[in-house]
C-alpha positions, -999 to +999 in steps of 0.1 A: +000+000+000+015+033-009+023+057+020-001+085+009-030+061+006-022+046+040-020+081+056-053+091+039-071+060+051-056+063+086-066+099+089-101+093+078-106+064+102-090+084+131-112+114+124-144+094+122-135+074+154-125+106+172-158+123+162-178+093+174-158+093+207-164+130+211-201+127+203-205+098+228-188+118+256-209+148+248-240+127+250-229+112+283-224+147+297-259+157+286-275+125+301-292+131+334-279+112+364-299+081+374-318+083+406-296+075+436-264+081+417-243+112+418-234+129+386-198+123+376-175+145+355-163+134+321-128+128+335-141+106+363-163+086+339-133+081+315-110+072+343-133+045+357-140+028+324-109+011+312-115-021+292-100-051+310-082-077+290-060-106+300-037-119+272+000-118+264+010-086+247+022-090+211+060-085+211+076-058+189+109-041+184+109-004+174+135+022+169+136+052+193+138+088+183+173+090+198+186+061+177+181+032+201+158+002+198+133-012+223+119-047+224+088-051+244+096-085+258+129-072+272+109-048+294+095-075+316+100-071+354+081-038+355+047-027+344+046-011+309+025+018+297+020+019+259+005+048+241-001+054+203-001+090+191+007+115+163+016+151+163-016+161+144-040+145+170-052+172+195-063+146+221-028+130+219-011+164+226-035+170+254-022+138+272+015+147+269+019+169+300+003+142+321+027+116+306+056+138+315+044+141+351+038+104+353+072+097+339+088+121+364+070+104+393+072+067+383+100+064+356+119+041+379+090+017+384+072+017+351+085+014+315+068+039+291+066+031+254+051+063+239+047+051+202+045+077+175+026+062+145+052+077+122+036+061+092+007+086+097+030+117+100+040+139+071+076+136+080+098+124+109+109+160+113+074+169+125+079+145+154+114+159+161+103+195+160+073+189+182+094+172+209+122+198+206+096+225+212+080+208+242+110+193+260+093+160+269+118+134+283+098+102+282+109+076+256+095+080+221+093+049+199+087+052+161+062+029+144+075+039+109+053+015+089+023+014+112+028-024+118+026-022+156-005-001+155-021-027+133-009-055+155-025-038+185-057-032+165-054+006+171-086+021+155-083+057+168-058+080+184-048+082+211-050+046+223-032+033+254-025-001+270-012-011+305+008-043+308+017-060+340+053-069+349+049-104+332+039-088+298+002-095+301-021-069+287-044-058+315-061-025+305-070-009+272-079+028+270-094+041+237-092+079+238-072+103+260-061+094+295-053+117+324-026+116+351-053+103+375-061+075+351-024+066+349-020+066+387-051+045+392-040+020+365-006+017+381-021+009+415-043-017+399-016-032+378+008-036+408-017-061+422-007-085+394+030-084+403 
């Protein structure tokens, strides 16, 4: 498949999925609270609704932005947070400051694999320029062909996963996550260690 066609199809799917996700969250905010239940904010609703899964994470090896390579199976021994993103995705960019805070707090106890779906970017320089301007220090992996995003069945951006220390996928988060979501997920995932 040629790169331009892949980018076009990926953008169309991402925009449609993002629009549906936005519409659903807007509808959830408009819905009245059920009797006997307190109304919850959108952040609280998102945070409390991860999708639980229990299966081995598909292994991959990807280059890093700084020239290294990361193999997922070599990260066993600590929980792993995986996120798929692009520079043109506004919800992806919204998450980044929370990722930096989480990395600053827990970088010694959690591996972070923040995967740029580089196949959907105009150029790799867009990624480099974005990161140079923001100063984020968490590891950036490059999915240059989109193979890992396909392997993980990523349908919209951002999409995140949390693995336990044994490499088992435990939680799946379609859409943006917050620092609170990351903190909660880490507490939950540590129970599996």
